[in-house]
mmCIF file of the N, C-alpha and C atoms, coordinates in Angstrom:
data_MODEL
# 
_entry.id   MODEL 
# 
loop_
_atom_site.group_PDB 
_atom_site.id 
_atom_site.type_symbol 
_atom_site.label_atom_id 
_atom_site.label_alt_id 
_atom_site.label_comp_id 
_atom_site.label_asym_id 
_atom_site.label_entity_id 
_atom_site.label_seq_id 
_atom_site.pdbx_PDB_ins_code 
_atom_site.Cartn_x 
_atom_site.Cartn_y 
_atom_site.Cartn_z 
_atom_site.occupancy 
_atom_site.B_iso_or_equiv 
_atom_site.pdbx_formal_charge 
_atom_site.auth_seq_id 
_atom_site.auth_comp_id 
_atom_site.auth_asym_id 
_atom_site.auth_atom_id 
_atom_site.pdbx_PDB_model_num 
ATOM 1   N N  . MET A 1 1  ? -3.501  -1.365  16.256  1.00 0.00 ? 1  MET A N  1 
ATOM 2   C CA . MET A 1 1  ? -2.838  -0.692  15.209  1.00 0.00 ? 1  MET A CA 1 
ATOM 3   C C  . MET A 1 1  ? -4.007  0.055   14.394  1.00 0.00 ? 1  MET A C  1 
ATOM 4   N N  . ASN A 1 2  ? -4.038  1.528   14.567  1.00 0.00 ? 2  ASN A N  1 
ATOM 5   C CA . ASN A 1 2  ? -4.752  2.045   13.886  1.00 0.00 ? 2  ASN A CA 1 
ATOM 6   C C  . ASN A 1 2  ? -4.088  2.778   12.703  1.00 0.00 ? 2  ASN A C  1 
ATOM 7   N N  . TRP A 1 3  ? -4.399  2.127   11.471  1.00 0.00 ? 3  TRP A N  1 
ATOM 8   C CA . TRP A 1 3  ? -3.508  2.962   10.306  1.00 0.00 ? 3  TRP A CA 1 
ATOM 9   C C  . TRP A 1 3  ? -3.725  4.183   10.015  1.00 0.00 ? 3  TRP A C  1 
ATOM 10  N N  . ARG A 1 4  ? -4.809  4.791   10.576  1.00 0.00 ? 4  ARG A N  1 
ATOM 11  C CA . ARG A 1 4  ? -4.940  6.237   9.923   1.00 0.00 ? 4  ARG A CA 1 
ATOM 12  C C  . ARG A 1 4  ? -4.077  7.096   11.145  1.00 0.00 ? 4  ARG A C  1 
ATOM 13  N N  . ASP A 1 5  ? -3.447  6.583   11.840  1.00 0.00 ? 5  ASP A N  1 
ATOM 14  C CA . ASP A 1 5  ? -2.506  7.380   12.338  1.00 0.00 ? 5  ASP A CA 1 
ATOM 15  C C  . ASP A 1 5  ? -1.170  7.619   11.659  1.00 0.00 ? 5  ASP A C  1 
ATOM 16  N N  . HIS A 1 6  ? -1.206  7.004   10.755  1.00 0.00 ? 6  HIS A N  1 
ATOM 17  C CA . HIS A 1 6  ? -0.035  6.699   9.781   1.00 0.00 ? 6  HIS A CA 1 
ATOM 18  C C  . HIS A 1 6  ? -0.341  7.220   8.210   1.00 0.00 ? 6  HIS A C  1 
ATOM 19  N N  . ILE A 1 7  ? -1.462  7.113   7.873   1.00 0.00 ? 7  ILE A N  1 
ATOM 20  C CA . ILE A 1 7  ? -1.813  6.860   6.718   1.00 0.00 ? 7  ILE A CA 1 
ATOM 21  C C  . ILE A 1 7  ? -2.823  8.253   6.140   1.00 0.00 ? 7  ILE A C  1 
ATOM 22  N N  . THR A 1 8  ? -2.590  8.754   5.092   1.00 0.00 ? 8  THR A N  1 
ATOM 23  C CA . THR A 1 8  ? -3.705  9.769   4.754   1.00 0.00 ? 8  THR A CA 1 
ATOM 24  C C  . THR A 1 8  ? -3.733  10.006  3.169   1.00 0.00 ? 8  THR A C  1 
ATOM 25  N N  . ALA A 1 9  ? -4.955  10.269  2.724   1.00 0.00 ? 9  ALA A N  1 
ATOM 26  C CA . ALA A 1 9  ? -5.107  10.670  1.344   1.00 0.00 ? 9  ALA A CA 1 
ATOM 27  C C  . ALA A 1 9  ? -5.555  12.296  1.203   1.00 0.00 ? 9  ALA A C  1 
ATOM 28  N N  . ASP A 1 10 ? -4.734  12.632  0.312   1.00 0.00 ? 10 ASP A N  1 
ATOM 29  C CA . ASP A 1 10 ? -5.049  14.245  0.137   1.00 0.00 ? 10 ASP A CA 1 
ATOM 30  C C  . ASP A 1 10 ? -5.502  14.514  -1.165  1.00 0.00 ? 10 ASP A C  1 
ATOM 31  N N  . PRO A 1 11 ? -6.181  14.902  -1.842  1.00 0.00 ? 11 PRO A N  1 
ATOM 32  C CA . PRO A 1 11 ? -6.197  15.166  -3.284  1.00 0.00 ? 11 PRO A CA 1 
ATOM 33  C C  . PRO A 1 11 ? -5.170  16.141  -3.809  1.00 0.00 ? 11 PRO A C  1 
ATOM 34  N N  . LYS A 1 12 ? -4.758  17.002  -2.854  1.00 0.00 ? 12 LYS A N  1 
ATOM 35  C CA . LYS A 1 12 ? -3.453  17.720  -3.339  1.00 0.00 ? 12 LYS A CA 1 
ATOM 36  C C  . LYS A 1 12 ? -2.118  17.096  -3.347  1.00 0.00 ? 12 LYS A C  1 
ATOM 37  N N  . ILE A 1 13 ? -2.031  15.987  -2.953  1.00 0.00 ? 13 ILE A N  1 
ATOM 38  C CA . ILE A 1 13 ? -0.845  15.045  -2.814  1.00 0.00 ? 13 ILE A CA 1 
ATOM 39  C C  . ILE A 1 13 ? -1.004  13.804  -3.477  1.00 0.00 ? 13 ILE A C  1 
ATOM 40  N N  . CYS A 1 14 ? 0.008   13.485  -4.414  1.00 0.00 ? 14 CYS A N  1 
ATOM 41  C CA . CYS A 1 14 ? 0.075   12.054  -5.166  1.00 0.00 ? 14 CYS A CA 1 
ATOM 42  C C  . CYS A 1 14 ? -1.550  11.920  -5.835  1.00 0.00 ? 14 CYS A C  1 
ATOM 43  N N  . HIS A 1 15 ? -2.193  12.928  -6.170  1.00 0.00 ? 15 HIS A N  1 
ATOM 44  C CA . HIS A 1 15 ? -3.171  12.908  -6.769  1.00 0.00 ? 15 HIS A CA 1 
ATOM 45  C C  . HIS A 1 15 ? -4.544  11.942  -5.831  1.00 0.00 ? 15 HIS A C  1 
ATOM 46  N N  . GLY A 1 16 ? -4.253  12.176  -4.837  1.00 0.00 ? 16 GLY A N  1 
ATOM 47  C CA . GLY A 1 16 ? -5.178  11.666  -3.912  1.00 0.00 ? 16 GLY A CA 1 
ATOM 48  C C  . GLY A 1 16 ? -5.073  10.475  -3.317  1.00 0.00 ? 16 GLY A C  1 
ATOM 49  N N  . LYS A 1 17 ? -3.791  9.664   -3.815  1.00 0.00 ? 17 LYS A N  1 
ATOM 50  C CA . LYS A 1 17 ? -3.274  8.131   -3.361  1.00 0.00 ? 17 LYS A CA 1 
ATOM 51  C C  . LYS A 1 17 ? -2.990  8.300   -2.180  1.00 0.00 ? 17 LYS A C  1 
ATOM 52  N N  . ALA A 1 18 ? -3.245  7.120   -1.302  1.00 0.00 ? 18 ALA A N  1 
ATOM 53  C CA . ALA A 1 18 ? -2.923  6.980   0.076   1.00 0.00 ? 18 ALA A CA 1 
ATOM 54  C C  . ALA A 1 18 ? -1.574  6.812   0.285   1.00 0.00 ? 18 ALA A C  1 
ATOM 55  N N  . CYS A 1 19 ? -0.891  8.063   1.177   1.00 0.00 ? 19 CYS A N  1 
ATOM 56  C CA . CYS A 1 19 ? 0.423   8.151   1.492   1.00 0.00 ? 19 CYS A CA 1 
ATOM 57  C C  . CYS A 1 19 ? 0.535   8.178   3.050   1.00 0.00 ? 19 CYS A C  1 
ATOM 58  N N  . PHE A 1 20 ? 1.807   8.080   3.302   1.00 0.00 ? 20 PHE A N  1 
ATOM 59  C CA . PHE A 1 20 ? 2.178   8.045   4.531   1.00 0.00 ? 20 PHE A CA 1 
ATOM 60  C C  . PHE A 1 20 ? 2.368   9.328   5.112   1.00 0.00 ? 20 PHE A C  1 
ATOM 61  N N  . ARG A 1 21 ? 1.495   9.666   6.286   1.00 0.00 ? 21 ARG A N  1 
ATOM 62  C CA . ARG A 1 21 ? 1.527   11.393  6.998   1.00 0.00 ? 21 ARG A CA 1 
ATOM 63  C C  . ARG A 1 21 ? 2.663   11.926  6.958   1.00 0.00 ? 21 ARG A C  1 
ATOM 64  N N  . GLY A 1 22 ? 2.738   13.076  6.227   1.00 0.00 ? 22 GLY A N  1 
ATOM 65  C CA . GLY A 1 22 ? 3.772   13.961  6.079   1.00 0.00 ? 22 GLY A CA 1 
ATOM 66  C C  . GLY A 1 22 ? 5.137   13.549  4.934   1.00 0.00 ? 22 GLY A C  1 
ATOM 67  N N  . THR A 1 23 ? 4.513   12.647  4.305   1.00 0.00 ? 23 THR A N  1 
ATOM 68  C CA . THR A 1 23 ? 5.485   12.347  3.291   1.00 0.00 ? 23 THR A CA 1 
ATOM 69  C C  . THR A 1 23 ? 4.785   12.481  1.735   1.00 0.00 ? 23 THR A C  1 
ATOM 70  N N  . ARG A 1 24 ? 5.464   11.948  0.791   1.00 0.00 ? 24 ARG A N  1 
ATOM 71  C CA . ARG A 1 24 ? 4.920   11.365  -0.443  1.00 0.00 ? 24 ARG A CA 1 
ATOM 72  C C  . ARG A 1 24 ? 5.139   10.128  -1.030  1.00 0.00 ? 24 ARG A C  1 
ATOM 73  N N  . ILE A 1 25 ? 5.298   9.502   0.042   1.00 0.00 ? 25 ILE A N  1 
ATOM 74  C CA . ILE A 1 25 ? 5.644   8.081   -0.254  1.00 0.00 ? 25 ILE A CA 1 
ATOM 75  C C  . ILE A 1 25 ? 4.241   7.204   -0.347  1.00 0.00 ? 25 ILE A C  1 
ATOM 76  N N  . MET A 1 26 ? 4.052   6.687   -1.230  1.00 0.00 ? 26 MET A N  1 
ATOM 77  C CA . MET A 1 26 ? 2.453   5.976   -1.305  1.00 0.00 ? 26 MET A CA 1 
ATOM 78  C C  . MET A 1 26 ? 2.553   4.763   -0.661  1.00 0.00 ? 26 MET A C  1 
ATOM 79  N N  . VAL A 1 27 ? 1.513   4.443   -0.027  1.00 0.00 ? 27 VAL A N  1 
ATOM 80  C CA . VAL A 1 27 ? 1.281   3.057   0.572   1.00 0.00 ? 27 VAL A CA 1 
ATOM 81  C C  . VAL A 1 27 ? 1.320   1.745   -0.491  1.00 0.00 ? 27 VAL A C  1 
ATOM 82  N N  . SER A 1 28 ? 1.364   2.020   -1.779  1.00 0.00 ? 28 SER A N  1 
ATOM 83  C CA . SER A 1 28 ? 1.343   1.203   -2.808  1.00 0.00 ? 28 SER A CA 1 
ATOM 84  C C  . SER A 1 28 ? 2.639   0.876   -2.848  1.00 0.00 ? 28 SER A C  1 
ATOM 85  N N  . VAL A 1 29 ? 3.454   1.783   -2.770  1.00 0.00 ? 29 VAL A N  1 
ATOM 86  C CA . VAL A 1 29 ? 5.184   1.708   -3.065  1.00 0.00 ? 29 VAL A CA 1 
ATOM 87  C C  . VAL A 1 29 ? 5.581   0.612   -1.912  1.00 0.00 ? 29 VAL A C  1 
ATOM 88  N N  . VAL A 1 30 ? 5.253   0.798   -0.518  1.00 0.00 ? 30 VAL A N  1 
ATOM 89  C CA . VAL A 1 30 ? 5.672   -0.158  0.524   1.00 0.00 ? 30 VAL A CA 1 
ATOM 90  C C  . VAL A 1 30 ? 5.097   -1.587  0.125   1.00 0.00 ? 30 VAL A C  1 
ATOM 91  N N  . LEU A 1 31 ? 3.793   -1.672  -0.194  1.00 0.00 ? 31 LEU A N  1 
ATOM 92  C CA . LEU A 1 31 ? 3.155   -3.154  -0.140  1.00 0.00 ? 31 LEU A CA 1 
ATOM 93  C C  . LEU A 1 31 ? 3.849   -3.764  -1.453  1.00 0.00 ? 31 LEU A C  1 
ATOM 94  N N  . ASP A 1 32 ? 4.131   -2.943  -2.448  1.00 0.00 ? 32 ASP A N  1 
ATOM 95  C CA . ASP A 1 32 ? 4.966   -3.667  -3.533  1.00 0.00 ? 32 ASP A CA 1 
ATOM 96  C C  . ASP A 1 32 ? 6.432   -4.068  -2.996  1.00 0.00 ? 32 ASP A C  1 
ATOM 97  N N  . CYS A 1 33 ? 6.879   -3.234  -2.195  1.00 0.00 ? 33 CYS A N  1 
ATOM 98  C CA . CYS A 1 33 ? 8.192   -3.752  -1.575  1.00 0.00 ? 33 CYS A CA 1 
ATOM 99  C C  . CYS A 1 33 ? 7.946   -4.987  -0.901  1.00 0.00 ? 33 CYS A C  1 
ATOM 100 N N  . LEU A 1 34 ? 6.835   -5.375  0.088   1.00 0.00 ? 34 LEU A N  1 
ATOM 101 C CA . LEU A 1 34 ? 6.585   -6.099  0.708   1.00 0.00 ? 34 LEU A CA 1 
ATOM 102 C C  . LEU A 1 34 ? 6.289   -7.484  0.004   1.00 0.00 ? 34 LEU A C  1 
ATOM 103 N N  . ALA A 1 35 ? 5.507   -7.253  -1.072  1.00 0.00 ? 35 ALA A N  1 
ATOM 104 C CA . ALA A 1 35 ? 5.204   -8.239  -1.884  1.00 0.00 ? 35 ALA A CA 1 
ATOM 105 C C  . ALA A 1 35 ? 6.339   -8.910  -2.571  1.00 0.00 ? 35 ALA A C  1 
ATOM 106 N N  . ALA A 1 36 ? 7.425   -7.938  -2.845  1.00 0.00 ? 36 ALA A N  1 
ATOM 107 C CA . ALA A 1 36 ? 8.787   -8.410  -3.395  1.00 0.00 ? 36 ALA A CA 1 
ATOM 108 C C  . ALA A 1 36 ? 9.635   -9.201  -2.478  1.00 0.00 ? 36 ALA A C  1 
ATOM 109 N N  . ASP A 1 37 ? 9.089   -9.462  -1.317  1.00 0.00 ? 37 ASP A N  1 
ATOM 110 C CA . ASP A 1 37 ? 9.807   -10.000 -0.147  1.00 0.00 ? 37 ASP A CA 1 
ATOM 111 C C  . ASP A 1 37 ? 10.761  -9.119  0.489   1.00 0.00 ? 37 ASP A C  1 
ATOM 112 N N  . MET A 1 38 ? 10.773  -7.815  0.148   1.00 0.00 ? 38 MET A N  1 
ATOM 113 C CA . MET A 1 38 ? 11.875  -6.763  1.057   1.00 0.00 ? 38 MET A CA 1 
ATOM 114 C C  . MET A 1 38 ? 11.362  -7.074  2.512   1.00 0.00 ? 38 MET A C  1 
ATOM 115 N N  . SER A 1 39 ? 12.477  -6.922  3.498   1.00 0.00 ? 39 SER A N  1 
ATOM 116 C CA . SER A 1 39 ? 12.098  -6.908  4.888   1.00 0.00 ? 39 SER A CA 1 
ATOM 117 C C  . SER A 1 39 ? 11.836  -5.348  5.493   1.00 0.00 ? 39 SER A C  1 
ATOM 118 N N  . ALA A 1 40 ? 11.082  -5.306  6.365   1.00 0.00 ? 40 ALA A N  1 
ATOM 119 C CA . ALA A 1 40 ? 10.889  -3.896  7.202   1.00 0.00 ? 40 ALA A CA 1 
ATOM 120 C C  . ALA A 1 40 ? 12.267  -3.227  7.174   1.00 0.00 ? 40 ALA A C  1 
ATOM 121 N N  . ASP A 1 41 ? 13.076  -3.667  7.210   1.00 0.00 ? 41 ASP A N  1 
ATOM 122 C CA . ASP A 1 41 ? 14.701  -3.177  7.560   1.00 0.00 ? 41 ASP A CA 1 
ATOM 123 C C  . ASP A 1 41 ? 14.914  -2.585  6.489   1.00 0.00 ? 41 ASP A C  1 
ATOM 124 N N  . ALA A 1 42 ? 14.880  -3.285  5.191   1.00 0.00 ? 42 ALA A N  1 
ATOM 125 C CA . ALA A 1 42 ? 15.298  -2.949  3.797   1.00 0.00 ? 42 ALA A CA 1 
ATOM 126 C C  . ALA A 1 42 ? 14.348  -1.809  3.319   1.00 0.00 ? 42 ALA A C  1 
ATOM 127 N N  . ILE A 1 43 ? 13.158  -1.656  3.750   1.00 0.00 ? 43 ILE A N  1 
ATOM 128 C CA . ILE A 1 43 ? 12.177  -0.838  3.238   1.00 0.00 ? 43 ILE A CA 1 
ATOM 129 C C  . ILE A 1 43 ? 12.585  0.777   3.676   1.00 0.00 ? 43 ILE A C  1 
ATOM 130 N N  . ILE A 1 44 ? 12.787  0.396   5.037   1.00 0.00 ? 44 ILE A N  1 
ATOM 131 C CA . ILE A 1 44 ? 13.259  1.588   5.975   1.00 0.00 ? 44 ILE A CA 1 
ATOM 132 C C  . ILE A 1 44 ? 14.819  2.412   5.349   1.00 0.00 ? 44 ILE A C  1 
ATOM 133 N N  . ALA A 1 45 ? 15.723  1.413   5.130   1.00 0.00 ? 45 ALA A N  1 
ATOM 134 C CA . ALA A 1 45 ? 16.718  1.870   4.486   1.00 0.00 ? 45 ALA A CA 1 
ATOM 135 C C  . ALA A 1 45 ? 16.800  2.583   3.120   1.00 0.00 ? 45 ALA A C  1 
ATOM 136 N N  . GLU A 1 46 ? 15.689  2.277   2.539   1.00 0.00 ? 46 GLU A N  1 
ATOM 137 C CA . GLU A 1 46 ? 15.164  2.936   1.151   1.00 0.00 ? 46 GLU A CA 1 
ATOM 138 C C  . GLU A 1 46 ? 14.581  4.126   1.563   1.00 0.00 ? 46 GLU A C  1 
ATOM 139 N N  . TYR A 1 47 ? 13.459  4.101   2.509   1.00 0.00 ? 47 TYR A N  1 
ATOM 140 C CA . TYR A 1 47 ? 12.838  5.500   2.873   1.00 0.00 ? 47 TYR A CA 1 
ATOM 141 C C  . TYR A 1 47 ? 12.862  5.313   4.236   1.00 0.00 ? 47 TYR A C  1 
ATOM 142 N N  . PRO A 1 48 ? 13.890  6.137   4.546   1.00 0.00 ? 48 PRO A N  1 
ATOM 143 C CA . PRO A 1 48 ? 14.150  6.274   6.018   1.00 0.00 ? 48 PRO A CA 1 
ATOM 144 C C  . PRO A 1 48 ? 13.235  7.345   6.708   1.00 0.00 ? 48 PRO A C  1 
ATOM 145 N N  . SER A 1 49 ? 12.315  7.818   5.765   1.00 0.00 ? 49 SER A N  1 
ATOM 146 C CA . SER A 1 49 ? 11.373  8.655   6.762   1.00 0.00 ? 49 SER A CA 1 
ATOM 147 C C  . SER A 1 49 ? 10.362  7.791   7.512   1.00 0.00 ? 49 SER A C  1 
ATOM 148 N N  . LEU A 1 50 ? 10.218  6.441   7.184   1.00 0.00 ? 50 LEU A N  1 
ATOM 149 C CA . LEU A 1 50 ? 9.247   5.460   7.614   1.00 0.00 ? 50 LEU A CA 1 
ATOM 150 C C  . LEU A 1 50 ? 9.582   4.844   8.880   1.00 0.00 ? 50 LEU A C  1 
ATOM 151 N N  . SER A 1 51 ? 8.632   4.208   9.388   1.00 0.00 ? 51 SER A N  1 
ATOM 152 C CA . SER A 1 51 ? 9.394   3.486   10.663  1.00 0.00 ? 51 SER A CA 1 
ATOM 153 C C  . SER A 1 51 ? 8.374   2.162   10.276  1.00 0.00 ? 51 SER A C  1 
ATOM 154 N N  . LYS A 1 52 ? 9.180   1.238   11.479  1.00 0.00 ? 52 LYS A N  1 
ATOM 155 C CA . LYS A 1 52 ? 8.291   -0.252  11.161  1.00 0.00 ? 52 LYS A CA 1 
ATOM 156 C C  . LYS A 1 52 ? 6.723   0.011   11.440  1.00 0.00 ? 52 LYS A C  1 
ATOM 157 N N  . ALA A 1 53 ? 6.396   1.117   12.429  1.00 0.00 ? 53 ALA A N  1 
ATOM 158 C CA . ALA A 1 53 ? 5.158   1.343   12.652  1.00 0.00 ? 53 ALA A CA 1 
ATOM 159 C C  . ALA A 1 53 ? 4.241   1.724   11.268  1.00 0.00 ? 53 ALA A C  1 
ATOM 160 N N  . ALA A 1 54 ? 4.861   2.364   10.352  1.00 0.00 ? 54 ALA A N  1 
ATOM 161 C CA . ALA A 1 54 ? 4.185   2.910   9.414   1.00 0.00 ? 54 ALA A CA 1 
ATOM 162 C C  . ALA A 1 54 ? 3.882   1.562   8.206   1.00 0.00 ? 54 ALA A C  1 
ATOM 163 N N  . ILE A 1 55 ? 5.173   0.784   8.509   1.00 0.00 ? 55 ILE A N  1 
ATOM 164 C CA . ILE A 1 55 ? 4.903   -0.321  7.674   1.00 0.00 ? 55 ILE A CA 1 
ATOM 165 C C  . ILE A 1 55 ? 3.841   -1.327  7.992   1.00 0.00 ? 55 ILE A C  1 
ATOM 166 N N  . HIS A 1 56 ? 3.673   -1.421  9.176   1.00 0.00 ? 56 HIS A N  1 
ATOM 167 C CA . HIS A 1 56 ? 2.391   -2.309  9.956   1.00 0.00 ? 56 HIS A CA 1 
ATOM 168 C C  . HIS A 1 56 ? 1.166   -1.593  9.523   1.00 0.00 ? 56 HIS A C  1 
ATOM 169 N N  . ALA A 1 57 ? 1.157   -0.446  9.432   1.00 0.00 ? 57 ALA A N  1 
ATOM 170 C CA . ALA A 1 57 ? -0.009  0.583   9.019   1.00 0.00 ? 57 ALA A CA 1 
ATOM 171 C C  . ALA A 1 57 ? -0.508  0.287   7.680   1.00 0.00 ? 57 ALA A C  1 
ATOM 172 N N  . ALA A 1 58 ? 0.647   0.065   6.700   1.00 0.00 ? 58 ALA A N  1 
ATOM 173 C CA . ALA A 1 58 ? 0.444   -0.381  5.441   1.00 0.00 ? 58 ALA A CA 1 
ATOM 174 C C  . ALA A 1 58 ? -0.478  -1.743  5.180   1.00 0.00 ? 58 ALA A C  1 
ATOM 175 N N  . LEU A 1 59 ? 0.103   -2.669  6.025   1.00 0.00 ? 59 LEU A N  1 
ATOM 176 C CA . LEU A 1 59 ? -0.222  -3.903  5.938   1.00 0.00 ? 59 LEU A CA 1 
ATOM 177 C C  . LEU A 1 59 ? -1.835  -3.845  6.550   1.00 0.00 ? 59 LEU A C  1 
ATOM 178 N N  . ALA A 1 60 ? -2.058  -3.144  7.721   1.00 0.00 ? 60 ALA A N  1 
ATOM 179 C CA . ALA A 1 60 ? -3.604  -2.969  8.435   1.00 0.00 ? 60 ALA A CA 1 
ATOM 180 C C  . ALA A 1 60 ? -4.445  -2.074  7.250   1.00 0.00 ? 60 ALA A C  1 
ATOM 181 N N  . TYR A 1 61 ? -3.920  -1.214  6.386   1.00 0.00 ? 61 TYR A N  1 
ATOM 182 C CA . TYR A 1 61 ? -4.675  -0.575  5.631   1.00 0.00 ? 61 TYR A CA 1 
ATOM 183 C C  . TYR A 1 61 ? -5.101  -1.396  4.523   1.00 0.00 ? 61 TYR A C  1 
ATOM 184 N N  . SER A 1 62 ? -4.128  -2.230  4.020   1.00 0.00 ? 62 SER A N  1 
ATOM 185 C CA . SER A 1 62 ? -4.467  -3.273  2.983   1.00 0.00 ? 62 SER A CA 1 
ATOM 186 C C  . SER A 1 62 ? -5.605  -4.184  3.360   1.00 0.00 ? 62 SER A C  1 
ATOM 187 N N  . SER A 1 63 ? -5.409  -4.633  4.603   1.00 0.00 ? 63 SER A N  1 
ATOM 188 C CA . SER A 1 63 ? -6.343  -5.692  5.185   1.00 0.00 ? 63 SER A CA 1 
ATOM 189 C C  . SER A 1 63 ? -7.617  -5.124  5.208   1.00 0.00 ? 63 SER A C  1 
ATOM 190 N N  . GLU A 1 64 ? -7.742  -4.102  5.508   1.00 0.00 ? 64 GLU A N  1 
ATOM 191 C CA . GLU A 1 64 ? -9.078  -3.312  5.476   1.00 0.00 ? 64 GLU A CA 1 
ATOM 192 C C  . GLU A 1 64 ? -9.732  -3.237  4.158   1.00 0.00 ? 64 GLU A C  1 
ATOM 193 N N  . LEU A 1 65 ? -8.990  -2.822  3.475   1.00 0.00 ? 65 LEU A N  1 
ATOM 194 C CA . LEU A 1 65 ? -9.417  -2.947  1.932   1.00 0.00 ? 65 LEU A CA 1 
ATOM 195 C C  . LEU A 1 65 ? -9.646  -3.855  1.330   1.00 0.00 ? 65 LEU A C  1 
ATOM 196 N N  . ALA A 1 66 ? -8.967  -5.182  1.591   1.00 0.00 ? 66 ALA A N  1 
ATOM 197 C CA . ALA A 1 66 ? -9.516  -6.576  1.436   1.00 0.00 ? 66 ALA A CA 1 
ATOM 198 C C  . ALA A 1 66 ? -10.596 -6.883  1.754   1.00 0.00 ? 66 ALA A C  1 
ATOM 199 N N  . GLN A 1 67 ? -10.830 -6.560  3.020   1.00 0.00 ? 67 GLN A N  1 
ATOM 200 C CA . GLN A 1 67 ? -12.336 -7.021  3.713   1.00 0.00 ? 67 GLN A CA 1 
ATOM 201 C C  . GLN A 1 67 ? -13.807 -6.078  2.892   1.00 0.00 ? 67 GLN A C  1 
ATOM 202 N N  . GLU A 1 68 ? -13.067 -5.157  2.168   1.00 0.00 ? 68 GLU A N  1 
ATOM 203 C CA . GLU A 1 68 ? -14.395 -4.323  1.805   1.00 0.00 ? 68 GLU A CA 1 
ATOM 204 C C  . GLU A 1 68 ? -14.675 -4.609  0.333   1.00 0.00 ? 68 GLU A C  1 
ATOM 205 N N  . ARG A 1 69 ? -13.496 -5.318  -0.525  1.00 0.00 ? 69 ARG A N  1 
ATOM 206 C CA . ARG A 1 69 ? -13.670 -5.336  -1.648  1.00 0.00 ? 69 ARG A CA 1 
ATOM 207 C C  . ARG A 1 69 ? -13.549 -6.944  -2.188  1.00 0.00 ? 69 ARG A C  1 
ATOM 208 N N  . VAL A 1 70 ? -14.248 -7.291  -3.288  1.00 0.00 ? 70 VAL A N  1 
ATOM 209 C CA . VAL A 1 70 ? -14.084 -8.463  -3.933  1.00 0.00 ? 70 VAL A CA 1 
ATOM 210 C C  . VAL A 1 70 ? -13.355 -8.389  -5.050  1.00 0.00 ? 70 VAL A C  1 
ATOM 211 N N  . VAL A 1 71 ? -12.154 -9.292  -5.378  1.00 0.00 ? 71 VAL A N  1 
ATOM 212 C CA . VAL A 1 71 ? -11.368 -9.431  -6.494  1.00 0.00 ? 71 VAL A CA 1 
ATOM 213 C C  . VAL A 1 71 ? -12.047 -10.722 -7.314  1.00 0.00 ? 71 VAL A C  1 
ATOM 214 N N  . VAL A 1 72 ? -12.110 -10.412 -8.549  1.00 0.00 ? 72 VAL A N  1 
ATOM 215 C CA . VAL A 1 72 ? -12.809 -11.345 -9.229  1.00 0.00 ? 72 VAL A CA 1 
ATOM 216 C C  . VAL A 1 72 ? -11.587 -12.041 -10.232 1.00 0.00 ? 72 VAL A C  1 
ATOM 217 N N  . THR A 1 73 ? -11.356 -13.312 -10.063 1.00 0.00 ? 73 THR A N  1 
ATOM 218 C CA . THR A 1 73 ? -10.149 -13.651 -10.732 1.00 0.00 ? 73 THR A CA 1 
ATOM 219 C C  . THR A 1 73 ? -10.699 -14.571 -11.902 1.00 0.00 ? 73 THR A C  1 
# 
């Protein structure tokens, strides 16, 4: 899974936050939905322009970010 096929960040769209390509749906919205235990099907019902591959891309994107940063608790 190459998340870059599904996710982009453009300073002119949503203030440069990571969004799904061709939409203004921020990756953080989908990650919040997943964290709230929504299923992929429920997310797609809310955001029909997304696919299961896009949702998997969000997970791959967040996984890569987690590897690059340390969260102090």
